[in-house]
Every structure is written in structure tokens, then in C-alpha cells.
C-alpha positions in Angstrom: 3.6 -11.1 -26.3 6.9 -10.1 -24.6 6.3 -12.4 -21.7 4.9 -15.7 -21.4 1.4 -16.2 -20.0 1.4 -16.1 -16.3 0.2 -19.2 -14.2 -0.9 -19.5 -10.5 2.1 -20.6 -8.2 1.0 -23.3 -5.9 3.3 -25.7 -3.7 6.2 -24.4 -5.6 4.6 -25.3 -9.1 3.0 -23.2 -11.8 -0.7 -24.1 -12.0 -3.1 -22.9 -14.9 -6.3 -21.2 -14.0 -9.8 -22.8 -14.9 -11.9 -20.0 -16.4 -9.9 -18.6 -19.2 -7.4 -15.7 -19.3 -7.2 -12.0 -19.5 -4.9 -9.8 -21.6 -2.2 -8.1 -19.6 -1.6 -4.4 -21.1 1.3 -2.2 -20.8 -0.1 1.3 -20.1 3.2 2.9 -21.6 1.8 2.0 -25.1 -1.2 0.0 -24.8 0.4 -3.4 -26.0 -0.6 -6.6 -24.8 2.6 -8.0 -22.8 1.2 -10.9 -21.2 -1.9 -13.0 -20.1 -3.1 -13.8 -16.8 -5.3 -16.9 -15.7 -8.8 -16.3 -14.3 -9.0 -18.8 -11.5 -11.9 -20.5 -9.6 -12.3 -21.1 -6.1 -11.2 -24.7 -6.5 -7.8 -23.4 -7.4 -7.7 -21.3 -4.2 -8.6 -24.5 -2.3 -5.4 -25.9 -3.5 -3.4 -23.2 -2.5 -5.3 -23.2 1.0 -4.3 -26.8 1.1 -0.7 -26.3 0.4 -0.3 -23.4 2.6 -1.9 -25.3 5.6 0.3 -28.3 4.9 3.4 -26.2 4.8 2.6 -24.4 8.0 3.1 -27.6 9.9 6.9 -27.7 9.5 7.6 -23.9 8.6 6.1 -22.7 11.8 8.0 -25.0 14.0 11.2 -23.8 12.6 13.0 -21.3 15.0 12.5 -17.9 13.9 16.6 -17.5 13.5 16.2 -20.1 10.7 13.2 -18.7 9.1 15.0 -15.2 8.8 18.1 -16.7 6.8 15.8 -17.1 3.9 14.9 -13.5 3.9 18.6 -12.5 4.2 18.9 -14.3 0.9 15.8 -12.7 -0.3 16.9 -9.2 0.4 20.0 -9.8 -1.5 18.2 -11.2 -4.5 16.1 -8.1 -4.6 19.0 -6.0 -4.8 20.9 -8.1 -7.4 17.6 -8.3 -9.7 16.9 -4.7 -9.0 17.3 -3.5 -12.6 14.9 -6.3 -13.9 12.4 -5.7 -11.3 12.4 -2.1 -12.0 11.8 -2.6 -15.7 9.1 -5.0 -15.0 7.1 -2.7 -12.7 7.5 0.0 -15.3 6.3 -2.0 -18.1 3.3 -3.6 -16.3 2.1 -0.4 -14.2 3.2 2.5 -16.3 5.6 4.1 -13.8 8.9 6.0 -14.8 12.1 4.1 -14.3 13.0 6.3 -11.2 9.5 5.7 -9.5 9.6 2.0 -10.4 13.2 1.8 -8.9 12.1 3.6 -5.6 9.4 0.9 -5.2 11.9 -1.8 -5.7 14.2 -0.2 -2.9 11.5 0.3 -0.5 10.7 -3.6 -0.9 14.4 -4.0 0.2 13.9 -1.7 3.1 10.7 -3.6 4.2 12.8 -6.9 3.9 15.6 -5.6 6.0 12.9 -4.8 8.6 11.9 -8.4 8.6 15.3 -9.6 9.2 15.4 -7.8 12.5 12.3 -9.8 13.9 14.2 -12.1 16.0 15.1 -9.1 18.1 11.6 -7.6 18.2 9.8 -10.8 19.2 12.1 -12.4 21.7 9.4 -12.6 24.3 8.9 -11.0 27.8 9.5 -12.7 31.1 9.3 -11.5 34.6 9.2 -12.9 38.0 5.9 -11.8 39.2 6.2 -13.2 42.8 8.6 -15.2 44.6 9.3 -18.4 42.7 6.5 -17.5 40.1 7.5 -16.6 36.6 5.3 -15.0 33.7 6.4 -15.0 30.2 4.6 -13.9 26.8 5.8 -15.8 23.6 4.7 -15.0 20.1 3.2 -17.7 17.8 2.0 -17.3 14.1 -1.7 -17.1 13.2 -1.7 -19.4 10.5 -2.5 -18.8 6.9 -2.5 -15.3 5.8 -4.1 -14.0 2.4 -3.1 -10.8 1.1 -5.1 -9.1 -1.9 -3.0 -6.5 -3.4 -3.8 -3.5 -5.9 -2.2 -2.5 -9.3 -0.4 0.6 -8.3 2.5 -1.0 -6.5 3.1 -4.5 -7.9 6.3 -4.9 -6.1 6.2 -3.0 -2.9 2.6 -3.7 -1.6 2.9 -7.6 -1.7 6.2 -6.8 0.3 4.2 -5.0 2.9 2.9 -8.2 4.2 5.1 -11.0 2.7 8.4 -10.7 4.6 7.0 -9.9 8.0 4.1 -12.7 7.6 6.7 -15.4 6.6 9.5 -14.5 9.1 7.0 -14.6 12.0 5.8 -18.2 10.9 3.0 -17.9 8.9 2.3 -19.1 5.4 0.9 -17.0 2.7 -1.4 -16.8 -0.4 -0.9 -13.9 -2.4 -3.9 -12.6 -4.9 -2.2 -9.5 -6.9 -4.4 -7.3 -9.1 -4.9 -8.9 -12.5 -3.6 -5.9 -14.2 -0.2 -6.3 -12.9 0.5 -10.3 -12.4 4.1 -10.2 -13.5 6.1 -8.7 -10.6 4.2 -11.0 -8.0 5.2 -14.2 -10.0 8.7 -12.7 -10.2 8.8 -12.6 -6.5 7.7 -16.1 -6.2 10.8 -17.0 -8.1 13.3 -15.0 -5.9 11.6 -16.6 -2.9 12.1 -20.2 -4.4 15.7 -19.2 -5.0 16.5 -17.9 -1.6 15.3 -21.3 -0.3 11.8 -20.8 0.9 10.1 -24.2 1.1 7.3 -25.2 -1.4 3.7 -24.3 -0.2 4.9 -21.4 2.3 4.1 -18.8 -0.4 1.4 -19.2 -3.1 -0.2 -17.0 -6.0 -3.5 -17.3 -7.0 -4.6 -15.2 -9.9 -8.3 -14.1 -10.7 -11.0 -11.5 -10.2 -13.8 -11.1 -7.7 -14.5 -14.8 -7.4 -11.2 -15.3 -5.6 -11.5 -12.3 -3.3 -14.9 -13.6 -2.3 -13.4 -17.0 -1.7 -10.5 -15.7 0.2 -13.1 -14.0 2.6 -15.1 -17.3 2.9 -12.5 -20.1 3.0 -12.3 -21.8 6.5 -8.7 -22.5 6.0 -7.6 -18.8 5.8 -6.9 -17.4 9.2 -6.2 -13.7 8.3 -6.5 -11.3 5.3 -4.8 -8.2 4.4 -6.3 -6.0 1.6 -5.0 -2.9 -0.2 -7.5 -0.9 -2.7 -10.3 1.2 -2.7 -12.5 1.9 0.4 -15.5 0.6 -1.1 -14.1 -2.8 -1.7 -12.1 -2.6 1.7 -15.3 -2.2 3.5 -16.9 -5.2 1.9 -13.6 -7.5 2.2 -13.4 -6.4 6.0 -17.1 -7.1 6.8 -17.1 -10.3 4.9 -13.8 -11.7 6.3 -14.6 -10.9 9.8 -18.0 -12.3 9.6 -16.3 -15.6 9.0 -14.3 -15.2 12.2 -11.1 -14.1 10.4 -8.7 -11.3 11.5 -8.5 -8.7 8.9 -6.7 -5.4 8.0 -8.1 -3.6 5.0 -6.5 -0.4 3.8 -8.8 1.9 1.6 -8.5 5.2 -0.6 -7.5 8.7 0.6 -8.2 12.2 0.0 -5.0 13.9 1.4 -5.0 17.5 2.1 -2.0 19.6 2.1 -2.7 22.7 4.1 -0.4 25.7 2.8 0.0 29.0 4.7 1.3 32.1 3.3 4.7 32.0 5.1 5.6 28.7 3.7 8.9 28.3 1.7 7.9 29.0 -1.9 10.4 26.9 -3.6 10.2 24.1 -1.4 6.5 24.1 -1.2 6.0 24.2 -4.9 8.3 21.5 -5.7 6.9 19.1 -3.0 3.3 19.8 -3.7 3.8 19.3 -7.6 5.8 16.1 -7.0 3.2 14.8 -4.4 0.2 15.2 -6.7 2.0 13.7 -9.9 4.2 11.0 -8.4 3.3 7.6 -9.7 0.7 9.6 -12.0 -1.2 10.4 -8.9 -2.0 6.7 -8.4 -1.2 6.3 -4.9 -3.0 6.6 -1.7 -0.3 9.1 -0.5 -0.8 11.6 -3.3 -1.7 15.2 -2.5 -5.0 15.3 -4.3 -6.3 18.6 -2.4 -4.6 21.7 -1.3 -6.1 24.2 1.1 -4.6 27.7 0.6 -4.9 29.8 3.8 -5.0 33.6 3.2 -2.8 35.1 0.5 -1.1 32.2 -1.1 -1.5 33.3 -4.9 2.2 33.6 -5.2 2.8 29.9 -4.1 0.0 28.6 -6.4 1.7 30.4 -9.3 4.9 28.7 -8.5 3.0 25.3 -8.0 1.8 25.8 -11.7 5.2 26.5 -12.9 6.5 23.3 -11.3 3.6 21.5 -12.7 4.4 22.6 -16.1 7.8 21.0 -16.0 6.2 17.6 -15.6 6.0 16.0 -19.0 4.0 12.8 -19.8 6.4 10.1 -21.3 9.2 11.8 -19.7 9.2 12.4 -15.9 5.5 11.5 -15.7 4.3 7.9 -16.0 1.0 6.6 -17.5 -2.1 5.7 -15.6 -3.2 2.1 -15.7 -5.7 1.8 -18.4 -7.8 3.6 -20.7 -10.8 3.5 -18.5 -8.7 5.3 -15.7 -7.6 7.9 -18.2 -11.2 8.5 -19.1 -12.4 8.6 -15.4 -9.7 11.1 -14.5 -10.4 13.6 -17.3 -14.1 13.4 -16.8 -13.6 14.6 -13.0 -11.5 17.7 -14.6 -14.2 18.4 -17.1 -17.1 18.2 -14.4 -14.9 20.6 -12.2 -14.7 23.0 -14.8 -18.4 22.9 -15.8 -19.1 23.6 -12.0 -17.1 26.8 -11.8 -13.6 25.6 -11.0 -10.6 27.3 -12.9 -8.1 25.1 -14.7 -4.7 26.6 -14.2 -2.8 23.7 -15.7 -4.8 21.3 -18.0 -3.6 17.7 -18.4 -6.4 16.4 -20.6 -5.9 14.6 -24.0 -2.2 14.0 -23.4 -0.6 12.1 -26.2 3.0 10.9 -26.1 4.9 10.9 -29.5 5.7 7.1 -30.5 3.3 6.0 -27.6 0.0 7.3 -29.1 -2.0 4.3 -27.8 -0.6 4.7 -24.2 -2.7 6.0 -21.3 -1.5 9.4 -20.2 -2.9 12.2 -18.3 -1.0 15.4 -18.1 -0.4 17.2 -14.4 -3.6 19.3 -13.7 -4.0 22.0 -11.3 -7.5 23.3 -10.6 -8.2 26.5 -8.3 -11.3 27.7 -6.6 -12.4 24.2 -6.3 -15.4 24.2 -3.6 -15.5 21.6 -0.8 -18.9 20.2 -1.9 -17.7 19.4 -5.5 -17.2 15.7 -6.3 -13.5 16.4 -7.2 -13.0 17.6 -3.8 -14.6 14.8 -2.0 -13.6 11.7 -4.0 -10.3 10.0 -4.9 -9.4 10.9 -8.4 -6.3 8.5 -8.4 -4.8 10.6 -11.2 -2.1 13.7 -11.6 -4.7 16.1 -10.4 -4.4 18.8 -7.7 -7.5 20.3 -6.4 -7.1 23.7 -4.6 -9.6 25.1 -2.3 -9.5 28.4 -0.4 -9.7 29.6 3.3 -9.3 32.3 5.6 -8.0 30.6 8.7 -6.2 27.4 9.6 -9.2 26.3 11.6 -11.2 26.7 8.4 -8.6 24.7 6.4 -8.9 21.7 9.2 -12.6 21.9 8.9 -12.4 21.1 5.3 -9.7 18.4 6.0 -11.7 16.9 9.1 -14.9 16.6 7.0 -13.4 14.1 4.6 -14.5 10.4 5.4 -10.9 9.2 4.7 -7.9 9.9 6.9 -4.9 8.6 5.4 -2.5 11.5 5.5 -2.3 15.4 5.8 0.5 17.6 5.5 1.2 21.4 6.4 3.5 23.7 4.8 4.6 26.6 7.1 7.9 28.1 8.7 5.8 28.4 12.0 6.5 25.6 14.5 3.4 26.5 16.4 1.2 26.4 13.4 2.8 23.1 12.3 2.0 21.6 15.7 -1.6 22.8 15.7 -2.2 21.2 12.2 -0.4 18.0 13.4 -2.7 17.7 16.5 -5.9 18.7 14.9 -5.9 16.7 11.6 -7.8 13.7 11.3 -5.2 11.4 9.7 -3.0 8.6 10.7 0.1 10.0 8.7 1.1 13.7 9.0 3.8 15.7 7.2 5.5 19.0 8.1 6.7 20.6 4.8 6.6 17.0 3.4 4.2 16.2 0.6 4.2 12.4 0.8 4.6 11.7 4.7 5.3 7.9 4.2 6.8 6.7 7.5 10.1 4.7 7.0 10.8 1.2 8.8 10.2 0.6 11.6 7.5 3.0 11.7 4.4 1.7 10.6 2.1 2.8 7.3 -1.8 3.1 8.1 -4.3 5.7 8.1 -7.5 6.5 10.1 -11.4 6.8 9.4 -12.3 5.2 6.1 -8.7 4.7 5.0 -8.3 1.8 7.1 -10.4 -1.0 8.8 -8.9 -3.0 11.4 -6.6 -2.7 14.2 -2.8 -1.8 13.8 -1.0 -1.1 10.9 0.0 -3.1 7.8 4.0 -2.6 8.2 6.5 -2.0 10.6 6.4 -3.0 14.5 2.7 -2.5 14.6 2.0 -5.3 12.0 3.6 -7.8 14.7 0.4 -8.0 16.7 -1.9 -8.6 13.5 0.5 -11.3 12.4 1.1 -13.1 15.6 -1.0 -14.3 18.6 0.5 -14.1 22.2 0.6 -17.0 24.6 1.0 -16.3 28.3 2.9 -19.0 30.4 2.9 -18.8 34.1 5.3 -21.1 35.9 6.2 -22.2 39.5 8.3 -25.1 40.6 9.2 -24.7 44.2 6.3 -25.3 46.3 8.0 -23.9 49.4 7.9 -20.4 48.0 4.0 -19.6 48.7 4.6 -16.4 50.5 1.5 -14.3 49.3 -1.8 -14.5 47.4 0.3 -13.9 44.0 2.0 -17.3 44.6 
């Protein structure tokens, strides 16, 4: 193995699991690069005890002191960007540039967290003569974060810097498929001066997720993954009276009008559907062509053929994922859809055991087909046809998901119409991946998100804090009206 076996990280120490280990494979070539422990709920209990104990002192530090750790952490992310990038690429299968972009986004997320002292300074108002009301923000307690395989560096940092700067302590449960990046983040936090117990990592599978939902010592849960599991985690965590914010899957629609700029549209659509091998909740997996758009589709196919597995297209996470994605393509073909660019059976020379699916473009997909409705999570674009914008919006609105939607057009009126009518939390105009930049928040609608608020940006503050309202009067002579 290239890397030593991973351990749990509790109270600043490495702790082994209790139920055996799993092999960690690199999707790039199928080799085993490490092992990850399968932990039991007893291991989680230790992490909870550690986090609760650390909360007593960490939450009492002024926010200006807590944030100093994250100025250092931000610099350490930058200093170690090359190693972090290579680690993401190895354990996830991303291309170097995609992995580097993920690390750079983590730096941006941390920079936003460093601005928290200016954002949570509180409010004060003299509401009546001699009477003052103020609002102060206090940390919630112990936050558990359950993160997926597709962004092993970035998604933990969606919650980690904001939660800790605001005075919470934290337990991270990363995907067992990509445990290496999580432990590397723990190393950097320790180097930055974060006190032991403030941040902990527990590795494991379903038992740990269930234990996180049930443990009374955990006050809040964030989750990123499939909608099926997001619903389960949200229902289970909230039934135990925790606050929860759970992000699920997506089926993002790109509505392409005939007047769209051909070059820009083709480039953006192809990049959106294939970036990160399509393994992201912001991928363009469904395109709705409005009217005469054959010339744009031809150009999309031309751009897609420039995307080469093993060169500018990374691997998918596992052999099972490769088989599942290719089964979607085959089923769509059997149902009458037309394969314009076929990425099945992709093999990369010298990495024959890697898990690759080439870029795939499928035309004449019907809205009722499985590939049109379900999240494929691979580099696959399904194209549906419509005669009008309203018909295209009907297709978009009928999806149970609501993460993102984009429109490609040169008409300001048409773009505004789609932006208002699309049922999604993040909208793009001539942008294939409409991810908001900090301080704007990341979060979808409908069955793409369960809970109130967003997971990043300013909106995350309400989830990660609780408000205390303080009303003060010192001078009894000031009673002048009923408000006093």
C-alpha cells in the first residue's frame, strides 16, 4: 500500500477501529492504496465525549481568538496545496486540475470563515427610552458532518471552518472510499493550533451514520449524499430532536435556446456534464433543447469527443459505479434513445484496471425514461426536445430534485423568465455549473435539500448558531410609556 492504514482521530490522537478494515482503492488504476477502519458506535461515543469536553473551553474563547487558528489553517492549505491535490486525485480519481480546483475552493471557504467576526458581531438597539435590546450568537454544541466521496477535501470544508470558528466542536464521518484527505485535514488543523478534541474523525459505514443520528451528545448534523439517504438521515436525526441540514442528489437541467452562442454553449455544456467525471451534484445531466438546436448539439458532440479518459477526464469512483453508469446508457439505447457519443467500455492504456467511463451524449431521450429522471452520476448528457420554453420548464419542474438549472440564450427576457420559473435553488445564465461563490450560499430546493438554510456562506450562520435576545434597563426613572 502506498499510504499507511488510516485511523480514527479522536482528542488529537489516532485511534484504531473495532470491526476490521476495508481496502481503499485508487480509481485511477484499481490498486489498493490504503485501508480504513470500520468503527463501532463505541468509538463514536469516545469522539462525542471528546468533542463535548472540548466545547466547554473552545466555545468560551472570543471569536477573534478562535479565528486565528483558521488564518493559519488557510495558509497551511495553500502551502500544502500540491500534496492535497495529489491526494484527492489518487483517492477520488479526479484529474489534477479538478483536484487542484477543489483545494482552492477549500481555501476560499476558509477565507470566508475568517470573516465571521465581522458577520456575527451582534445587533443592539434602544427600543425605548433607557431600554436596550441586543442579539448575540452562541454556538450550538457538537456538530457531526457526514460527507461523500466526490469531494473529499472541499465538502468537509463546507462545514468545518464555519462551525469551528463559530464556537462549535465537530465530528467528521467521511466516506470510507476517500478517508485519506479527511485525516490530512486533521493534521493541518492540529498544526494550525486547534486544541485537541475540537475536531474529531470517526471512520465507518452505516452503523456510524445511524449512531450519529441517535447519539444524544450530538446537537446538529450536516449530510451530503444521495437523496435516498439524505431523507433517512434527516428524519432520523430530527426525530432525536437534533437540528439537521441534509443535501441530496440532483438532476440539473440545461435549457438551450436556438439563439444561444454556439461555441460558449457547447464548451460549457460538455464541461458541465463531464467535469469530475460527472460525479457532482451540480453536473449538467439533462439538457432540454428548445426548437431548432441541432447545430448546437453537433458542436456539443464535437467538444465531448475532445474529452479523453485518463487525460482530461478522470475515473469514476469504483467498478460498481462504472457498471451502473454504463447500464443506464444501455437501457436508454434499448428504449429508443440515440447514442451520439458513446463512452462505454473505456480503457486507459497503462491503467487497464482503472474505472473509466468516457463522455457520453444521448439524444431523443424521453422525459419518462429512467435516465431522464434519475441521477446517473457519471459523464453522461441526456438530451430531451421541446418546442417552447414553457414545455422545457414543464420538464424541469416535473423533476423531484431542485439543485440547479441553467439557460443558454442571448435574450435577457428569456433568461429572466427561466430564472423565475425554474424550480431550483441555484440558477445559471450561460453558465453550466452555477455554483455560488462565497459569501453566497450553496443549497438547492425540493428533494435536493432537507432542512432550513444553506450549508455554506452567510446562510450557514443560522444553522450553526443559536440567538440569545437580551433586554436591559438600568434607570427606573425612564418609564415613559408601555414599552419601558
